[in-house]
C-alpha positions as CSV (number, residue, x, y, z in Angstrom):
1,M,78.6,123.2,110.6
2,N,77.5,120.2,112.5
3,I,77.4,116.6,111.7
4,K,73.8,117.0,110.8
5,E,74.1,119.5,108.4
6,L,76.9,118.4,106.8
7,R,75.0,114.9,106.0
8,E,72.0,116.4,104.7
9,K,74.1,118.8,102.4
10,H,76.5,115.9,101.3
11,D,74.5,112.9,100.9
12,T,76.7,110.7,98.9
13,F,80.6,109.9,98.8
14,R,81.3,108.1,95.5
15,Y,84.9,106.6,94.7
16,Q,84.6,106.9,91.2
17,Q,87.6,105.6,89.3
18,F,91.6,105.2,89.4
19,E,94.0,105.8,86.8
20,I,97.0,103.9,86.4
21,D,100.2,105.5,84.6
22,R,102.8,102.8,84.1
23,S,106.6,103.6,83.4
24,D,109.3,101.4,83.2
25,N,110.0,102.1,86.5
26,E,107.1,103.4,88.5
27,L,103.2,103.4,88.9
28,S,101.3,106.7,89.3
29,I,97.7,106.4,90.1
30,A,95.3,109.2,90.5
31,Y,92.2,108.5,92.5
32,S,89.0,110.2,91.7
33,F,86.6,111.1,94.8
34,R,83.5,113.0,94.6
35,I,81.1,114.4,97.5
36,T,77.7,115.5,96.4
37,P,76.8,118.0,95.1
38,D,80.3,119.5,94.1
39,I,83.6,118.4,96.1
40,E,86.1,116.7,94.4
41,F,89.3,115.0,95.1
42,T,91.9,113.6,93.3
43,P,94.9,112.2,95.7
44,Q,97.7,110.3,94.1
45,V,100.4,107.7,95.1
46,T,103.5,107.1,93.1
47,I,105.3,103.5,93.6
48,P,108.7,102.2,92.4
49,I,107.8,98.8,90.3
50,D,110.4,96.2,89.7
51,T,108.1,93.1,88.5
52,E,106.2,91.6,85.7
53,L,102.7,91.6,87.8
54,S,99.7,91.4,85.4
55,S,97.8,94.4,84.8
56,E,94.7,92.5,86.4
57,A,96.9,92.2,89.5
58,I,97.9,95.8,89.8
59,A,94.3,96.7,89.3
60,N,92.8,95.1,92.0
61,F,95.6,96.3,94.6
62,A,95.5,99.5,93.2
63,F,91.6,99.4,93.6
64,H,92.1,98.7,97.4
65,I,94.7,101.1,97.9
66,G,91.8,103.7,96.9
67,M,89.0,102.2,99.6
68,I,91.4,102.8,102.2
69,E,92.6,106.1,100.9
70,A,88.9,106.8,100.7
71,V,88.3,106.7,104.6
72,S,90.3,110.1,104.9
73,Y,88.0,112.2,102.3
74,W,84.6,110.7,103.6
75,K,85.4,111.2,107.0
76,S,85.1,115.4,106.1
77,T,81.4,114.8,105.6
78,C,80.4,111.3,106.9
79,S,77.7,111.1,104.1
80,P,75.8,108.6,104.7
81,H,75.9,106.9,101.5
82,L,79.5,105.6,100.2
83,V,78.9,104.5,96.4
84,V,82.0,102.5,95.3
85,E,81.7,103.0,91.1
86,A,85.7,101.6,90.8
87,G,85.3,98.2,91.5
88,D,82.6,95.9,92.7
89,L,82.4,94.6,96.0
90,T,81.1,91.2,97.5
91,N,78.6,91.3,100.6
92,R,81.4,89.9,102.6
93,Q,83.7,92.5,101.4
94,V,81.2,95.3,102.3
95,S,80.9,94.3,105.6
96,W,84.6,94.0,106.4
97,W,85.0,97.9,105.1
98,H,82.2,99.1,107.2
99,D,83.8,97.5,110.2
100,L,87.2,99.1,109.2
101,F,85.1,102.3,109.0
102,M,83.4,102.0,112.5
103,H,86.1,101.0,114.2
104,G,89.2,102.5,112.7
105,L,87.5,106.1,113.0
106,G,86.4,105.4,116.6
107,E,89.0,108.3,117.8
108,F,87.4,110.6,115.1
109,Y,83.9,109.9,116.3
110,Y,84.7,110.6,119.9
111,Q,86.6,113.7,119.3
112,N,84.1,115.1,116.9
113,H,80.9,114.0,119.3
114,I,79.4,112.0,116.5
115,D,77.0,108.9,117.0
116,F,77.6,106.4,114.7
117,S,75.8,103.8,116.3
118,N,72.6,103.7,114.0
119,P,72.7,101.2,111.4
120,D,72.2,103.6,108.4
121,F,74.9,105.7,109.6
122,L,76.8,104.6,106.9
123,Q,75.7,102.2,104.1
124,I,78.4,101.1,101.5
125,Q,76.6,100.7,98.2
126,P,78.9,98.8,95.2
127,S,78.1,99.4,91.8
128,S,76.8,96.3,89.9
129,Q,78.3,97.7,86.6
130,A,81.7,97.8,88.1
131,K,84.4,95.5,87.1
132,R,84.9,92.8,90.2
133,Y,88.6,92.1,90.3
134,S,90.2,88.9,91.2
135,R,93.0,87.7,93.3
136,S,96.3,87.6,91.9
137,N,98.6,84.7,91.7
138,H,102.2,85.5,91.9
139,P,104.3,82.4,93.6
140,S,107.5,83.8,92.9
141,T,107.7,85.9,95.8
142,H,110.6,85.4,98.4
143,G,112.5,87.7,101.0
144,E,111.0,90.0,103.4
145,L,109.9,93.8,103.2
146,I,110.2,95.8,106.3
147,M,108.3,98.9,107.0
148,V,109.9,101.2,108.5
149,G,108.7,104.9,110.2
150,G,112.1,105.7,112.2
151,G,110.9,105.3,115.8
152,K,112.0,102.9,118.2
153,D,109.9,100.0,117.5
154,S,110.7,99.5,113.5
155,T,114.5,100.0,114.5
156,V,114.1,97.2,116.8
157,S,113.0,95.2,113.9
158,L,115.4,96.0,111.6
159,E,118.0,95.1,114.5
160,I,116.5,92.1,115.1
161,L,116.4,91.2,111.2
162,S,119.8,92.1,110.5
163,E,120.7,88.5,111.6
164,K,118.8,86.8,108.7
165,E,120.3,85.8,105.7
166,K,117.2,86.4,103.3
167,R,116.5,89.0,100.7
168,Q,115.8,92.2,102.1
169,N,114.6,95.7,101.9
170,V,112.7,98.5,103.6
171,L,109.7,100.3,102.5
172,L,109.5,104.0,103.3
173,L,106.2,106.0,102.8
174,N,107.2,109.8,102.3
175,P,110.1,109.3,104.3
176,T,111.1,111.3,107.2
177,R,115.1,111.8,108.4
178,A,114.6,109.2,111.2
179,A,113.2,107.0,109.0
180,R,116.2,107.2,106.0
181,E,118.7,107.6,108.8
182,T,117.7,104.6,110.7
183,S,117.5,102.6,107.4
184,K,120.7,103.5,106.4
185,I,122.2,102.5,109.9
186,A,120.5,99.3,109.2
187,G,122.5,98.8,105.9
188,F,120.0,99.6,103.7
189,T,121.1,102.4,101.0
190,D,118.7,101.7,98.4
191,P,115.3,101.8,100.2
192,I,111.9,101.4,98.2
193,V,110.4,105.0,98.7
194,V,106.5,105.3,97.8
195,R,105.4,109.0,97.5
196,R,101.9,109.8,98.6
197,T,99.8,113.1,97.9
198,I,97.1,114.3,100.0
199,D,94.6,116.6,97.9
200,K,94.9,119.9,99.2
201,R,91.1,120.4,98.9
202,L,91.0,118.4,101.9
203,L,93.0,120.9,103.9
204,E,91.0,123.5,102.9
205,L,87.8,121.8,103.9
206,N,89.2,121.5,107.2
207,N,90.0,125.1,107.6
208,E,86.3,125.9,106.7
209,G,85.1,123.8,109.3
210,Y,84.4,120.2,107.7
211,L,85.2,117.4,109.8
212,N,88.9,116.3,110.7
213,G,90.6,113.9,113.0
214,H,92.3,110.7,113.4
215,T,92.3,108.0,110.7
216,P,93.7,104.4,110.4
217,F,96.8,105.1,109.1
218,S,98.5,101.4,109.8
219,A,95.7,100.2,108.0
220,Y,96.9,102.2,105.1
221,L,100.1,101.0,105.6
222,S,99.1,97.5,105.3
223,F,97.5,97.5,102.3
224,L,100.2,99.4,100.5
225,G,102.7,97.0,101.9
226,L,101.0,94.0,100.3
227,F,101.2,96.1,97.1
228,V,104.5,97.2,97.1
229,G,105.6,93.5,98.2
230,A,103.8,92.4,95.3
231,L,105.5,94.8,92.9
232,H,108.9,93.9,94.1
233,D,108.4,90.1,94.6
234,Y,108.5,90.2,98.6
235,E,107.0,87.0,100.4
236,Y,107.0,88.8,103.7
237,I,105.7,92.4,104.5
238,V,107.0,93.3,108.2
239,A,105.5,95.5,110.5
240,S,106.4,96.5,113.8
241,N,103.4,96.6,115.9
242,E,102.7,95.1,119.3
243,S,100.8,93.4,121.7
244,S,100.4,96.7,123.8
245,A,98.7,98.2,120.9
246,G,95.6,96.0,121.5
247,E,94.4,98.1,124.5
248,G,91.6,100.6,124.1
249,N,91.3,104.2,125.4
250,L,87.7,104.4,126.6
251,M,84.0,103.3,125.6
252,F,82.1,105.3,123.1
253,H,78.5,104.2,122.2
254,N,79.2,100.8,123.4
255,M,82.2,100.5,121.3
256,E,85.7,100.4,122.2
257,V,87.9,103.3,121.2
258,N,91.3,102.2,120.3
259,H,93.6,105.1,119.1
260,Q,96.2,102.4,117.5
261,Y,93.0,100.3,116.6
262,S,94.9,99.3,112.8
263,K,98.1,98.3,114.7
264,G,96.2,95.8,117.1
265,Y,95.8,92.2,116.8
266,R,92.1,92.2,115.8
267,Y,92.8,94.6,112.7
268,E,95.8,92.3,111.9
269,Q,93.8,89.1,112.2
270,L,90.9,90.5,109.9
271,F,93.4,92.1,107.3
272,R,95.4,88.8,106.8
273,E,92.0,86.9,106.0
274,Y,90.8,89.7,103.9
275,A,94.2,89.9,101.6
276,K,94.1,85.9,101.6
277,E,90.5,85.8,100.3
278,F,90.3,89.0,97.9
279,I,93.6,90.0,96.9
280,T,96.7,87.4,97.0
281,T,97.8,84.7,99.0
282,D,101.5,84.9,97.7
283,V,102.2,88.1,100.1
284,S,102.0,87.9,103.8
285,Y,101.5,90.8,106.3
286,F,102.5,90.3,109.8
287,S,103.9,92.1,112.6
288,L,107.2,90.7,113.9
289,L,106.9,92.4,117.5
290,R,103.3,91.2,118.1
291,P,104.2,89.0,120.8
292,L,106.0,91.7,123.0
293,S,105.1,94.7,125.2
294,E,106.4,98.0,124.4
295,L,108.0,98.0,127.8
296,Q,110.0,94.8,126.4
297,I,110.8,96.7,123.1
298,A,112.2,99.5,124.9
299,A,114.5,97.2,126.7
300,L,115.6,95.6,123.3
301,F,116.2,98.9,121.7
302,A,118.2,100.0,124.7
303,A,120.4,96.9,124.4
304,D,122.2,99.0,121.6
305,D,123.3,102.5,121.1
306,K,123.7,102.3,117.2
307,Y,120.5,104.1,116.3
308,D,120.3,106.8,119.4
309,K,120.9,109.6,117.4
310,S,118.9,108.6,114.4
311,F,115.7,107.2,115.5
312,C,112.7,109.4,116.6
313,S,109.4,108.4,118.3
314,C,107.2,111.9,118.0
315,N,104.5,112.3,115.6
316,I,103.8,116.1,116.8
317,T,107.6,117.0,114.9
318,R,106.6,113.9,112.4
319,N,110.0,111.9,113.7
320,E,112.3,114.9,113.3
321,H,113.0,115.5,117.1
322,F,111.3,115.0,120.4
323,C,108.8,117.7,121.2
324,G,109.0,116.8,125.1
325,N,105.5,118.0,125.6
326,C,103.2,115.0,124.0
327,P,101.9,112.0,125.4
328,K,103.8,109.9,123.3
329,C,107.2,111.7,124.0
330,A,106.1,111.5,127.7
331,F,105.9,107.4,127.1
332,V,109.0,107.0,125.1
333,Y,111.0,108.9,128.1
334,L,109.2,106.9,130.7
335,S,109.7,103.4,129.1
336,L,113.3,103.9,128.1
337,G,114.3,105.8,131.2
338,P,115.0,102.5,133.2
339,F,117.3,101.0,130.6
340,L,119.6,104.2,129.7
341,D,122.3,105.6,131.7
342,N,122.6,109.4,131.9
343,G,124.8,109.9,129.4
344,R,122.5,108.0,126.6
345,R,119.3,109.7,128.1
346,I,120.6,113.1,127.6
347,S,122.1,112.2,124.2
348,I,118.5,111.3,123.1
349,F,116.4,113.6,124.8
350,G,118.3,116.5,125.7
351,E,119.5,117.9,129.1
352,T,116.0,118.6,130.2
353,D,114.4,116.2,132.6
354,Y,111.0,115.9,131.0
355,F,109.7,114.8,134.5
356,E,109.9,118.1,135.7
357,N,107.7,119.4,132.9
358,P,104.3,119.8,134.3
359,T,102.7,119.1,130.6
360,I,104.5,115.5,130.8
361,Q,103.1,115.2,134.5
362,K,99.7,115.5,133.2
363,H,100.6,113.1,130.7
364,L,101.9,110.5,133.0
365,I,99.1,110.7,135.4
366,D,97.0,109.5,132.2
367,L,99.5,106.9,131.2
368,V,99.4,105.0,134.7
369,G,95.6,105.1,134.5
370,L,94.7,108.0,137.2
371,G,93.3,110.2,134.5
372,S,89.7,109.7,132.5
373,Y,91.3,107.8,129.9
374,K,94.5,106.7,128.5
375,P,96.0,109.2,125.9
376,F,95.1,109.2,122.0
377,D,98.7,108.3,121.1
378,C,101.0,105.4,120.5
379,V,101.6,104.5,123.9
380,G,102.1,101.6,126.0
381,T,99.5,99.8,128.3
382,E,98.5,101.5,131.9
383,E,100.2,98.4,133.2
384,E,103.5,98.7,131.8
385,S,103.4,102.4,132.3
386,R,103.1,101.9,136.0
387,F,106.0,99.2,135.6
388,A,108.1,101.5,133.8
389,L,107.6,104.4,136.6
390,L,108.3,101.6,139.1
391,L,111.6,100.7,137.1
392,R,112.5,104.2,136.7
393,I,112.6,105.0,140.5
394,D,114.3,102.1,140.9
395,H,116.8,103.0,138.8
396,L,117.3,106.3,139.8
397,E,117.7,105.2,143.5
398,R,120.0,102.3,142.7
399,T,122.2,104.7,140.8
400,G,122.3,107.6,143.4
401,Q,120.5,110.1,141.5
402,D,117.6,112.5,142.9
403,V,114.1,111.1,142.1
404,P,111.6,113.8,141.4
405,E,109.0,113.8,144.0
406,F,106.2,113.7,141.5
407,L,107.2,110.4,140.9
408,Y,107.2,109.4,144.4
409,Q,103.6,111.0,144.5
410,I,102.2,108.8,141.4
411,R,103.5,105.9,143.0
412,E,101.6,106.4,146.3
413,K,98.3,107.2,144.1
414,M,98.9,104.2,142.1
415,N,98.9,102.1,145.3
416,L,101.6,99.6,144.2
417,G,104.3,100.8,146.2
418,R,106.5,97.9,146.6
419,H,104.0,95.3,145.6
420,R,105.8,94.8,142.5
421,T,109.4,94.3,143.0
422,H,112.4,95.1,140.4
423,K,112.8,91.3,140.2
424,D,109.2,90.7,139.7
425,I,109.1,93.1,136.6
426,I,112.6,92.1,135.0
427,E,111.3,88.5,135.1
428,R,108.2,89.5,133.2
429,L,110.0,91.3,130.7
430,K,112.2,88.1,130.1
431,S,109.1,85.7,129.9
432,D,106.1,87.5,128.8
433,W,105.0,86.6,125.4
434,D,101.5,87.2,123.7
435,K,100.4,83.8,121.8
436,N,98.1,86.0,119.4
437,N,100.5,86.6,116.7
438,F,101.3,85.2,113.2
439,L,104.9,84.7,113.1
440,P,106.3,82.5,111.3
441,D,108.4,79.6,112.8
442,A,111.6,81.1,112.0
443,Y,110.7,84.6,112.9
444,E,109.3,83.4,116.5
445,K,112.4,81.5,117.0
446,L,114.7,84.6,116.5
447,L,112.5,86.8,118.6
448,R,112.5,84.5,121.2
449,R,116.5,84.2,121.2
450,K,116.7,87.9,121.3
451,L,114.3,88.3,124.0
452,A,116.4,85.6,126.0
453,E,119.5,87.2,125.4
454,L,118.6,90.9,127.1
455,E,120.5,91.7,130.1
456,L,118.6,93.6,132.6
């Protein structure tokens, strides 16, 4: 079924309602979505609770979780009308959500050859009869809640924040082995665990030929983090997104498509503004690693082997192990390589040298900007991939190891050769700092100190 047929058959998507079941120690929220004429979804989320947050405030948070949840279900048909009956929205809110549906689903539109540029492609229509929820007031918040996925970025945040004498815990969503183990190593034995359940009907539709593809998952995490933070009296929700996430993959219908859109600075800024105006002023979301590049984060990770056997940064295996074939595995292997001795490399990735794998070689070409576009995965910028490759060649040469001929070939094609010296790149790793960030002063001082302490 093509996009035209889907939109004609399924003219309207309705966010009908949400139901909250509250017990002494958790909230279970069930959402009701309907696509005309006869498709229904009832996804759920279950969240531990430990506060006296008012029912009104909880309803506002729950409503917004439903709005971001709706993205995953609406995309199956791309219905031209999205009717919001579960709560009212101002014109500014409608505009904000429309912007997210466009930018957050850019990769999905590209992969499915969908022209979203027509102003009537999506009309978000709030019901005037629905309740308008007010922003919550919960000034007793303190401490930090760290969102952990189990990859190298969140482990770097865990290690940096381990020095702070502050009330802390970690938030895990449908936790993977890596998320649980890295949290435990960092000292968090009683994490806040949230369970999100996808309606199986969506998976059935995908198998039947309905539309599927990438969604802005980090946007879901930002709304969820804010909600859980309020339920547990935390002032700060700490993400681990970096400056590199702001680089897009390609242009499509005059819009930059970025696989990591909701990890980027633009989304973080817009979300913080929206949350402050419509959700809460007492819980603040920011990314601790925003001033840094992925290559700087790799260097910080490699400074300690504490998490070598527990972390994983592979979406294909859901952070269970490195698949050794995907673009993210290629980038993580490339970016960590210059900072690891051979024993640690083998301990993390296994005996096989990824650079000998033809699939990884293809990803490397794309990563350094010699392919059609940067891979659709959570990888660094093209520039830092080039720097990582130069550092890796230099590292192998200086330690007397064989350099795969393929790396030399890429270096020549990049036309960088000796134009960037090892010293130049190392100086940048120690000094680069993206000013587009929202770090509170104490966190900025801590991160700057950790960067200055790097021995490279």
